[in-house]
C-alpha positions in Angstrom: 0.0 0.0 0.0 2.1 2.9 -1.3 -0.3 5.0 -3.3 -3.9 5.8 -2.5 -6.0 7.5 -5.2 -9.1 9.3 -4.0 -12.2 9.8 -6.0 -12.7 13.1 -7.9 -15.4 14.2 -5.4 -13.3 13.6 -2.3 -13.4 16.5 0.1 -10.9 17.9 2.5 -12.5 15.9 5.3 -12.1 12.8 3.3 -8.4 13.5 2.8 -7.9 14.1 6.5 -9.8 10.9 7.3 -7.4 8.8 5.2 -4.4 10.6 6.5 -5.5 10.0 10.1 -5.9 6.3 9.4 -2.4 6.1 8.0 -0.9 8.0 10.9 -2.6 5.7 13.3 -0.6 2.8 11.7 2.7 4.7 12.2 2.9 5.9 8.6 3.2 9.3 7.1 1.1 10.7 4.2 2.2 12.9 1.3 -0.8 14.6 -0.3 -0.6 15.6 -3.9 -3.6 17.3 -5.5 -3.9 17.1 -9.2 -6.4 18.6 -11.6 -8.7 15.5 -11.4 -7.5 13.3 -8.6 -5.9 13.6 -5.2 -3.1 11.1 -4.6 -1.8 10.2 -1.2 1.7 8.8 -1.1 2.3 6.5 1.9 5.7 7.0 3.5 7.2 4.4 5.8 7.5 0.7 6.1 4.3 -0.5 4.3 5.4 -4.1 4.2 4.1 -4.6 7.8 0.6 -3.6 6.7 -1.5 -6.7 6.5 -3.9 -7.6 3.7 -6.8 -7.0 6.0 -5.6 -3.5 6.9 -5.0 -2.7 3.3 -8.5 -3.8 2.4 -9.9 -1.6 5.2 -8.3 1.4 3.5 -9.8 0.2 0.2 -13.2 0.1 1.8 -13.2 3.8 2.7 -15.9 5.4 0.5 -13.7 8.2 -0.9 -10.9 5.8 -1.9 -10.8 4.9 -5.6 -7.7 2.6 -5.6 -4.8 1.4 -3.6 -1.5 0.5 -5.3 1.7 -1.0 -4.2 5.0 0.5 -5.5 7.8 -2.0 -5.7 10.5 0.6 -6.4 12.2 1.9 -3.2 11.7 5.5 -4.4 8.0 6.2 -4.0 7.4 9.9 -4.4 9.9 10.3 -7.2 8.3 7.5 -9.2 6.1 7.7 -12.3 3.6 5.4 -10.4 3.1 8.1 -7.9 2.7 10.9 -10.4 2.0 10.2 -14.1 2.2 13.8 -15.4 5.5 15.6 -15.7 6.4 17.9 -12.8 6.9 21.5 -14.0 8.8 23.8 -11.6 8.0 27.5 -11.7 10.7 30.0 -10.7 9.4 33.5 -11.1 8.2 33.7 -14.7 10.2 30.7 -15.8 9.4 27.0 -16.0 11.6 24.0 -15.8 10.1 20.8 -17.1 7.8 22.4 -19.6 8.1 22.8 -23.4 11.1 25.2 -23.2 14.6 23.8 -22.7 16.0 26.2 -20.1 19.7 27.1 -20.0 21.4 27.9 -16.7 24.8 29.6 -17.4 27.5 31.4 -15.6 31.0 30.9 -14.0 31.9 27.9 -11.8 32.7 30.4 -9.0 31.9 34.0 -8.2 35.4 35.6 -8.3 34.5 39.3 -8.1 31.7 41.7 -8.9 33.2 43.0 -12.2 33.7 39.5 -13.7 30.3 38.2 -12.7 28.4 41.2 -13.9 30.1 41.0 -17.3 29.3 37.3 -17.6 25.7 37.7 -16.4 25.0 40.4 -19.0 26.5 38.3 -21.8 24.7 35.1 -21.0 21.4 37.0 -20.7 22.0 38.6 -24.1 22.6 35.2 -25.6 19.3 33.8 -24.2 20.1 32.1 -20.9 17.2 31.7 -18.5 19.1 31.5 -15.2 22.4 32.6 -13.8 24.7 30.1 -12.0 27.6 30.8 -9.8 29.2 29.2 -6.8 29.7 31.3 -3.6 30.7 28.2 -1.6 32.9 25.9 -3.6 33.6 22.2 -2.6 37.1 21.6 -4.0 39.2 18.4 -4.0 42.2 20.3 -2.6 41.8 22.4 0.6 44.3 24.8 -0.9 42.2 25.6 -4.0 39.9 28.6 -4.2 36.9 27.9 -1.9 34.6 30.7 -3.0 33.8 34.2 -1.6 31.0 33.0 0.7 28.5 35.6 1.8 30.2 38.2 -0.4 29.7 36.0 -3.4 26.0 35.5 -2.6 25.5 39.3 -2.4 27.2 39.8 -5.8 24.9 37.1 -7.3 21.8 38.9 -5.8 23.0 42.2 -7.3 23.5 40.5 -10.7 19.9 39.2 -10.5 18.6 42.6 -9.8 20.4 44.1 -12.8 19.8 41.3 -15.3 16.5 39.8 -14.1 18.0 36.3 -14.2 17.1 34.1 -11.3 20.1 32.7 -9.4 21.3 29.1 -8.9 23.9 28.5 -6.3 25.3 25.7 -4.2 24.8 25.0 -0.5 27.4 22.8 1.3 26.4 23.2 4.9 23.0 23.2 6.7 24.3 26.0 8.8 24.3 28.3 5.7 20.6 27.5 4.9 19.2 30.9 5.8 21.9 32.8 3.9 21.5 30.7 0.7 17.7 30.9 0.9 17.9 34.7 1.2 20.1 35.2 -1.9 19.1 32.3 -4.3 16.2 31.2 -6.4 17.3 27.6 -6.8 19.5 25.7 -4.4 22.1 23.4 -5.8 23.2 20.2 -4.1 26.6 19.3 -5.6 27.8 15.9 -6.7 29.9 15.5 -3.6 26.9 16.1 -1.4 24.4 13.9 -3.2 24.3 11.5 -0.3 24.8 14.1 2.5 21.5 13.0 4.0 21.4 15.6 6.7 21.7 18.3 4.0 19.1 16.7 1.8 16.6 16.6 4.7 17.3 20.2 5.5 16.6 21.4 2.0 13.5 19.2 1.9 12.0 21.5 4.5 12.5 24.7 2.5 10.2 26.1 -0.2 12.9 26.7 -2.8 13.5 24.4 -5.8 16.5 22.1 -5.4 18.9 21.2 -8.2 20.2 17.7 -7.3 23.4 16.7 -9.0 24.2 13.1 -9.6 27.0 11.8 -7.3 30.5 11.1 -8.7 29.8 7.3 -9.0 26.1 7.1 -8.1 23.7 4.7 -9.8 20.4 5.9 -11.0 18.7 4.2 -8.1 21.0 5.9 -5.5 20.4 9.2 -7.2 16.6 8.8 -7.1 16.8 7.7 -3.5 18.6 10.9 -2.7 15.8 12.9 -4.4 13.4 10.9 -2.2 15.0 12.3 0.9 14.1 15.8 -0.2 10.6 14.9 -1.4 9.8 13.0 1.8 10.1 16.2 3.8 7.6 18.0 1.6 9.7 19.8 -1.0 8.2 18.7 -4.3 10.4 20.9 -6.5 13.4 18.7 -7.2 15.4 19.0 -10.4 17.8 16.1 -11.3 21.1 17.1 -12.9 23.2 14.6 -14.9 26.8 15.8 -14.7 28.9 12.8 -15.6 30.1 9.9 -13.5 33.5 8.5 -12.8 34.5 5.5 -14.9 37.8 4.0 -16.1 38.0 6.5 -18.9 40.6 9.3 -18.5 40.3 11.1 -21.8 37.5 13.2 -20.4 37.0 14.5 -16.8 33.9 12.3 -16.4 31.7 10.0 -18.5 28.5 11.9 -19.4 25.7 9.4 -19.1 23.2 10.8 -21.6 21.3 7.5 -21.5 20.2 8.6 -18.0 18.0 11.3 -19.6 15.4 9.1 -21.4 15.7 6.4 -18.7 14.8 9.0 -16.0 11.9 10.2 -18.2 10.4 6.7 -17.8 11.2 6.2 -14.1 10.4 9.6 -12.7 8.2 12.7 -13.1 11.0 15.1 -12.0 12.6 17.5 -14.5 16.1 16.5 -15.8 18.9 18.8 -16.8 22.3 18.0 -18.1 25.7 19.6 -17.2 28.0 18.9 -20.1 30.7 21.2 -18.7 31.5 18.9 -15.8 30.5 15.9 -17.8 33.4 16.3 -20.2 35.7 18.8 -18.6 36.9 20.2 -21.9 35.5 23.4 -23.4 35.7 22.1 -27.0 33.4 19.1 -26.2 30.7 21.1 -24.4 28.7 22.2 -27.4 28.5 18.8 -29.0 27.3 17.2 -25.8 24.9 20.0 -25.2 23.3 19.3 -28.6 23.2 15.6 -27.7 21.6 16.3 -24.4 18.8 18.3 -26.0 18.2 15.6 -28.5 18.0 13.0 -25.7 15.2 15.0 -24.1 16.8 17.1 -21.4 14.6 19.8 -19.9 17.6 22.1 -19.5 21.4 22.6 -19.6 23.9 23.8 -17.0 26.8 25.6 -18.8 29.9 27.1 -17.4 30.8 30.5 -19.0 33.7 32.8 -18.3 35.0 35.9 -20.0 38.6 34.8 -19.5 38.8 31.0 -18.9 42.6 30.9 -18.7 42.5 33.2 -15.7 39.5 31.5 -14.0 40.0 30.5 -10.4 37.9 27.3 -10.9 37.2 25.0 -13.9 38.5 27.3 -16.6 39.4 24.4 -18.9 35.7 23.5 -19.3 34.3 27.0 -19.4 33.0 28.6 -22.7 33.8 32.1 -23.6 30.6 34.2 -24.2 31.0 34.1 -28.0 31.0 30.2 -27.9 28.1 30.2 -25.5 26.2 32.3 -28.0 27.0 29.7 -30.6 25.8 27.0 -28.3 22.4 28.7 -27.9 22.0 29.0 -31.7 23.0 25.4 -32.3 20.5 23.9 -29.9 17.5 25.8 -31.2 16.9 23.6 -34.3 17.5 20.4 -32.3 15.0 21.5 -29.7 12.5 22.2 -32.4 13.1 18.8 -34.0 12.1 17.1 -30.7 9.1 19.3 -30.1 10.7 21.8 -27.7 11.9 25.4 -27.9 14.8 27.4 -26.4 
């Protein structure tokens, strides 16, 4: 008993009645109201619910059907929600017809550089501005970001350009700060299984961009999303950014097969980060084209006005002129698969 579908005429009292029954059995309920049906996702160990107890739920007059979900990820599954989730951020949508492009530097280095990049990516057609204020780096001696100062610069760039901001959170203690200055919170690959952090962002009302872990399976990735969803935040965006394999010619192996597979398994939007996926600027545009062809709902692209002087990931960053080329090249591909840019 993992999904309970209520009849179209079910009232708020009917919903509360079913929820109370579930809570009485030590379970939690996640209520999702669609245009025609209300669906209640049952959270907890439903294996201990007997057949008689399940039939008692079926017998409630407002209940239309009760379904078991075999997959360990319940709320993220297509069984729980058939229609595609579309996440609204200000006047923009992620998961709709438009392929959104999130662009900007890997890290916020200073105000002058970020403002220049923000203006150029907006001019080229980007929908969101990305930039790291807190940077998780492999080496403790590498640039770690500007912290609060970086967040303030991002907020100023948003005010000037109108581009909503995507930035990463690394520590639950920074939650209030990141919520104040961002529009979408990013969970980086290294934190995909930081379960305390996932539960924390699950309790906020901001969309969460969840990057796939360095060597995570699809199942592990969706279970990480489940942590966020289980706390009530339904606005989760999955981001394929390449996984570590035996191949060393590229930074990672960009798993584009994950895009159509996820479209079958989950209702959550899927974006692709070809910059981290390949780690080489000259491969970013071809993989961005392929990602759109595979059905991605968006792209995450690193852009820098002077990559050779970038403090983080310069080798995979596009110059603004190349980013403009990317935007032009993905337009006909998006149209060919029934989307737009």
